[in-house]
Kinemage of the C-alpha trace (Angstrom):
@kinemage 1
@onewidth
@group {chain A} dominant
@subgroup {mainchain}
@vectorlist {calphas} color= white
{ca met a 1} P -45.910 0.754 30.492
{ca thr a 2} L -46.540 2.328 27.123
{ca his a 3} L -48.241 5.671 26.735
{ca ser a 4} L -51.434 4.253 25.237
{ca ser a 5} L -53.247 1.025 24.484
{ca phe a 6} L -53.754 2.300 20.935
{ca lys a 7} L -51.877 0.195 18.396
{ca phe a 8} L -51.024 1.452 14.906
{ca ser a 9} L -51.646 -1.112 12.191
{ca asp a 10} L -49.009 -1.619 9.495
{ca glu a 11} L -51.180 0.408 7.111
{ca gln a 12} L -51.399 3.283 9.577
{ca gln a 13} L -47.660 3.183 10.232
{ca ile a 14} L -46.938 3.420 6.504
{ca asp a 15} L -49.420 6.297 6.144
{ca phe a 16} L -47.693 8.110 9.004
{ca phe a 17} L -44.087 7.641 7.869
{ca leu a 18} L -44.528 7.947 4.094
{ca pro a 19} L -44.448 11.783 3.809
{ca tyr a 20} L -41.333 11.940 5.993
{ca leu a 21} L -39.659 9.142 4.042
{ca ser a 22} L -40.214 11.180 0.895
{ca asp a 23} L -38.214 13.990 2.520
{ca tyr a 24} L -35.567 11.443 3.497
{ca lys a 25} L -35.290 10.317 -0.123
{ca his a 26} L -34.785 13.900 -1.342
{ca glu a 27} L -32.042 14.439 1.247
{ca leu a 28} L -30.403 11.182 0.175
{ca val a 29} L -30.496 12.242 -3.483
{ca ser a 30} L -28.721 15.483 -2.580
{ca lys a 31} L -26.027 13.701 -0.566
{ca leu a 32} L -25.432 11.056 -3.232
{ca ser a 33} L -25.259 13.687 -5.972
{ca asp a 34} L -22.612 15.583 -4.021
{ca leu a 35} L -20.705 12.407 -3.204
{ca lys a 36} L -20.702 10.942 -6.717
{ca lys a 37} L -20.549 14.272 -8.605
{ca glu a 38} L -23.647 13.282 -10.584
{ca asp a 39} L -27.188 14.603 -10.783
{ca tyr a 40} L -29.552 11.948 -9.437
{ca ser a 41} L -32.582 14.203 -9.131
{ca asp a 42} L -34.334 12.438 -12.038
{ca ala a 43} L -33.257 8.917 -11.088
{ca glu a 44} L -35.840 6.151 -10.890
{ca trp a 45} L -36.098 4.456 -7.512
{ca his a 46} L -36.914 0.763 -7.179
{ca ile a 47} L -37.057 -1.515 -4.174
{ca ile a 48} L -36.336 -5.246 -4.397
{ca phe a 49} L -38.886 -7.401 -2.579
{ca asp a 50} L -37.249 -10.792 -2.994
{ca ser a 51} L -35.193 -12.753 -5.522
{ca lys a 52} L -37.908 -12.426 -8.167
{ca lys a 53} L -39.917 -9.265 -7.596
{ca ser a 54} L -39.430 -5.522 -7.190
{ca gly a 55} L -41.524 -2.347 -7.199
{ca leu a 56} L -41.311 1.419 -7.110
{ca phe a 57} L -39.686 2.701 -3.943
{ca leu a 58} L -41.787 4.652 -1.433
{ca lys a 59} L -45.098 3.607 -2.920
{ca his a 60} L -47.625 2.508 -0.305
{ca his a 61} L -48.001 -0.958 -1.815
{ca ser a 62} L -44.251 -1.463 -2.122
{ca leu a 63} L -43.627 -0.546 1.504
{ca gly a 64} L -46.449 -2.869 2.518
{ca val a 65} L -44.639 -5.789 0.897
{ca val a 66} L -41.373 -5.158 2.785
{ca trp a 67} L -42.728 -3.449 5.891
{ca glu a 68} L -41.381 -5.974 8.391
{ca ser a 69} L -37.773 -5.469 7.287
{ca phe a 70} L -38.296 -1.730 6.734
{ca gln a 71} L -39.610 -1.384 10.294
{ca gln a 72} L -36.322 -2.863 11.484
{ca phe a 73} L -34.467 -0.309 9.366
{ca leu a 74} L -36.438 2.580 10.867
{ca lys a 75} L -35.766 1.212 14.361
{ca lys a 76} L -32.025 0.965 13.538
{ca glu a 77} L -32.155 -2.787 14.073
{ca ala a 78} L -31.194 -3.779 10.514
{ca ala a 79} L -29.528 -2.158 7.520
{ca tyr a 80} L -30.887 -1.281 4.089
{ca tyr a 81} L -28.679 -0.912 1.060
{ca gly a 82} L -28.580 0.847 -2.296
{ca phe a 83} L -26.968 0.481 -5.683
{ca ile a 84} L -26.890 3.115 -8.418
{ca glu a 85} L -27.323 1.681 -11.895
{ca glu a 86} L -25.951 3.946 -14.614
{ca asn a 87} L -27.098 3.681 -18.213
{ca thr a 88} L -26.064 5.677 -21.264
{ca thr a 89} L -28.780 6.785 -23.628
{ca gly a 90} L -28.530 8.570 -26.959
{ca leu a 91} L -26.061 11.444 -27.370
{ca met a 92} L -24.112 10.146 -24.363
{ca gln a 93} L -26.787 11.195 -21.922
{ca lys a 94} L -26.928 9.316 -18.633
{ca ser a 95} L -29.916 7.875 -16.829
{ca phe a 96} L -29.913 6.312 -13.381
{ca ile a 97} L -31.862 3.735 -11.415
{ca ile a 98} L -31.339 3.609 -7.665
{ca trp a 99} L -32.033 0.138 -6.315
{ca val a 100} L -32.919 -0.300 -2.647
{ca phe a 101} L -32.813 -3.674 -0.885
{ca ser a 102} L -32.491 -5.311 2.527
{ca ser a 103} L -29.857 -7.867 1.520
{ca pro a 104} L -27.006 -7.636 -1.026
{ca ala a 105} L -27.239 -11.394 -1.590
{ca met a 106} L -30.941 -11.131 -2.357
{ca ala a 107} L -30.261 -8.250 -4.759
{ca gly a 108} L -27.664 -10.378 -6.549
{ca asp a 109} L -30.166 -13.241 -6.859
{ca tyr a 110} L -32.797 -10.820 -8.173
{ca phe a 111} L -30.532 -9.486 -10.926
{ca lys a 112} L -29.495 -13.033 -11.908
{ca his a 113} L -33.160 -13.992 -12.148
{ca gln a 114} L -33.753 -11.000 -14.439
{ca leu a 115} L -30.936 -12.330 -16.642
{ca lys a 116} L -29.381 -8.870 -16.575
{ca ile a 117} L -26.873 -7.906 -13.922
{ca pro a 118} L -26.395 -4.108 -13.969
{ca lys a 119} L -22.969 -2.919 -14.999
{ca gly a 120} L -20.750 -2.320 -12.013
{ca phe a 121} L -22.872 -4.252 -9.505
{ca asn a 122} L -20.433 -5.706 -6.987
{ca pro a 123} L -19.855 -5.577 -3.216
{ca lys a 124} L -17.781 -2.383 -3.462
{ca ser a 125} L -20.523 -0.525 -5.352
{ca ile a 126} L -23.205 -1.247 -2.732
{ca ile a 127} L -24.070 1.660 -0.443
{ca thr a 128} L -25.269 1.236 3.139
{ca leu a 129} L -28.146 3.680 3.505
{ca pro a 130} L -28.089 6.062 6.476
{ca phe a 131} L -30.833 5.577 9.044
{ca pro a 132} L -33.599 8.189 8.838
{ca ser a 133} L -33.759 10.566 11.792
{ca leu a 134} L -37.107 9.846 13.455
{ca phe a 135} L -36.848 12.144 16.470
{ca pro a 136} L -37.760 15.342 14.547
{ca ile a 137} L -40.725 13.503 13.022
{ca phe a 138} L -42.196 12.807 16.451
{ca thr a 139} L -41.485 16.238 17.941
{ca asp a 140} L -43.142 17.829 14.902
{ca thr a 141} L -46.197 15.574 15.223
{ca val a 142} L -46.503 16.063 18.989
{ca gln a 143} L -46.381 19.838 18.497
{ca lys a 144} L -49.157 19.681 15.897
{ca arg a 145} L -51.396 17.398 17.941
{ca ile a 146} L -51.057 19.041 21.332
{ca ser a 147} L -51.659 22.511 19.838
{ca asn a 148} L -54.555 21.514 17.548
{ca leu a 149} L -57.218 24.033 18.560
{ca thr a 150} L -59.821 22.530 16.210
{ca val a 151} L -60.457 19.768 18.780
{ca gly a 152} L -61.059 19.779 22.526
{ca val a 153} L -58.407 19.308 25.204
{ca pro a 154} L -59.279 15.627 25.933
{ca thr a 155} L -58.945 14.812 22.221
{ca arg a 156} L -55.605 16.613 22.010
{ca ile a 157} L -54.269 14.536 24.892
{ca gln a 158} L -55.644 11.306 23.409
{ca asp a 159} L -54.163 12.101 19.970
{ca thr a 160} L -50.794 12.863 21.555
{ca leu a 161} L -50.856 9.609 23.528
{ca glu a 162} L -51.458 7.693 20.315
{ca ile a 163} L -48.421 9.161 18.595
{ca leu a 164} L -46.317 8.605 21.725
{ca ser a 165} L -47.232 4.916 21.631
{ca leu a 166} L -45.708 4.799 18.139
{ca ala a 167} L -42.631 6.666 19.358
{ca asp a 168} L -42.217 4.074 22.129
{ca glu a 169} L -42.006 1.433 19.416
{ca phe a 170} L -39.611 3.175 17.011
{ca leu a 171} L -37.337 5.546 18.929
{ca gln a 172} L -34.115 4.601 20.682
{ca pro a 173} L -34.189 4.755 24.532
{ca asp a 174} L -32.218 8.021 24.701
{ca glu a 175} L -34.495 9.582 22.082
{ca arg a 176} L -37.600 8.509 24.003
{ca lys a 177} L -36.274 10.255 27.100
{ca lys a 178} L -35.662 13.427 25.094
{ca leu a 179} L -39.156 13.200 23.622
{ca asp a 180} L -40.677 12.740 27.094
{ca arg a 181} L -39.047 15.980 28.217
{ca tyr a 182} L -40.200 17.744 25.054
{ca val a 183} L -43.777 16.535 25.531
{ca ile a 184} L -44.134 17.707 29.107
{ca lys a 185} L -42.899 21.178 28.142
{ca lys a 186} L -45.191 21.456 25.126
{ca ser a 187} L -48.250 19.942 26.785
{ca trp a 188} L -47.960 21.711 30.128
{ca gly a 189} L -50.747 24.193 29.534
{ca thr a 190} L -53.025 21.589 27.955
{ca ile a 191} L -52.560 19.147 30.848
{ca asn a 192} L -53.317 21.820 33.432
{ca lys a 193} L -56.454 22.855 31.555
{ca glu a 194} L -57.607 19.245 31.621
{ca ile a 195} L -56.919 18.916 35.352
{ca leu a 196} L -58.958 22.040 36.092
{ca gln a 197} L -61.789 20.932 33.808
{ca leu a 198} L -61.923 17.466 35.344
{ca lys a 199} L -62.059 18.954 38.825
{ca glu a 200} L -65.092 20.955 37.715
{ca asp a 201} L -66.673 17.957 35.998
{ca his a 202} L -66.278 15.828 39.130
{ca gln a 203} L -68.382 18.384 40.977
{ca asn a 204} L -71.005 18.440 38.229
{ca pro a 205} L -73.731 15.803 38.769
{ca thr a 206} L -74.729 15.915 35.083
{ca ser a 207} L -71.209 15.067 33.869
{ca lys a 208} L -70.882 11.469 32.630
{ca glu a 209} L -68.747 9.118 34.697
{ca lys a 210} L -67.152 6.952 32.006
{ca pro a 211} L -65.569 9.775 29.941
{ca gln a 212} L -64.252 11.318 33.162
{ca lys a 213} L -62.529 8.088 34.124
{ca arg a 214} L -60.968 7.692 30.664
{ca arg a 215} L -59.697 11.269 30.695
{ca ser a 216} L -58.192 10.790 34.190
{ca gln a 217} L -56.426 7.658 32.979
{ca asn a 218} L -55.041 9.557 29.978
{ca leu a 219} L -53.652 12.229 32.288
{ca leu a 220} L -51.818 9.580 34.263
{ca leu a 221} L -50.496 7.995 31.064
{ca ile a 222} L -49.180 11.241 29.602
{ca thr a 223} L -47.506 12.347 32.847
{ca arg a 224} L -46.322 9.168 34.578
{ca lys a 225} L -42.991 9.043 32.718
{ca tyr a 226} L -42.076 12.524 33.950
{ca leu a 227} L -43.153 12.177 37.560
{ca val a 228} L -40.705 10.435 39.876
{ca ile a 229} L -42.848 9.629 42.903
{ca lys a 230} L -40.969 7.893 45.709
{ca asp a 231} L -43.271 8.452 48.657
{ca ala a 232} L -45.487 5.393 49.220
{ca met a 233} L -48.518 7.456 50.191
{ca asp a 234} L -48.125 9.685 47.097
{ca lys a 235} L -47.886 6.606 44.881
{ca lys a 236} L -51.099 5.327 46.400
{ca tyr a 237} L -52.883 8.619 45.791
{ca ile a 238} L -51.660 9.124 42.239
{ca lys a 239} L -53.065 5.687 41.350
{ca lys a 240} L -56.475 6.943 42.431
{ca leu a 241} L -56.668 8.507 38.958
{ca leu a 242} L -57.491 4.967 37.805
{ca ser a 243} L -60.242 4.510 40.372
{ca asp a 244} L -63.886 3.905 39.511
{ca gln a 245} L -64.850 6.357 42.248
{ca ala a 246} L -65.094 10.046 41.347
{ca glu a 247} L -64.014 11.155 44.845
{ca asp a 248} L -60.837 9.066 44.620
{ca arg a 249} L -59.999 10.435 41.173
{ca leu a 250} L -60.424 13.960 42.502
{ca lys a 251} L -57.792 13.225 45.173
{ca gly a 252} L -55.510 11.922 42.472
{ca leu a 253} L -56.050 15.044 40.381
{ca lys a 254} L -55.131 17.319 43.277
{ca leu a 255} L -51.895 15.428 43.886
{ca leu a 256} L -51.100 15.382 40.154
{ca ala a 257} L -51.517 19.158 39.973
{ca lys a 258} L -49.113 19.611 42.897
{ca lys a 259} L -46.516 17.202 41.469
{ca leu a 260} L -46.635 18.917 38.087
{ca gln a 261} L -46.011 22.289 39.705
{ca asp a 262} L -42.977 20.808 41.495
{ca leu a 263} L -41.762 19.323 38.199
{ca lys a 264} L -42.186 22.609 36.363
{ca lys a 265} L -39.601 24.214 38.649
{ca thr a 266} L -37.005 21.637 37.591
{ca leu a 267} L -37.720 22.123 33.867
{ca ser a 268} L -37.656 25.901 33.753
């Protein structure tokens, strides 16, 4: 079960990753400059869409065109490649274009279609790009969302669940486990505040039922990956957080509070 039913659209995914990919590009420039003993800080970056078209790398529109293959790259399911085109301008000054593409064969077809194959373009000159490290991106975002004091506790939990649903899609299994452990440590205080508040709200006849139920469900979603519940009766009670009945959800909240206290001892 994923953390949330919220689904990021392609547009939203690009919006989320774009600032971090810009940092990735700067790191790549530094590494390539050191490796090749050249200064690529002013290089132009282009991405090849297909055998006929290309665009500027890391522009929203450009990523939108290739997002399916770039998603696979971010998930470490497929490679992306690069080629550094070197040109000599007046007074022997050098300029560079860094080409990015998902297939060397497609890049070769693109250059042939342009009727100008860059000097030095061959299989040996093609670089396999390193995969971006996504784990720090998600820990950074979780930290910001769970500690955002400009919104209420239920919103903080909902916002965190949304970003965790994206992490479920992009992170490797071992990274997801590490993120789960990180989340429970960072969100401990927030989760306990929500449990206490919901207990109070369940006793308040003026409190609305539907928001209470949604918030109880979110608590179960954000904690269920960390709680190993083997006892059949405990499993039955923890599922009461999904109940339509306020009294049942209150029982679930009490058990959740106890299980979280037990878990805290193992994490400290």
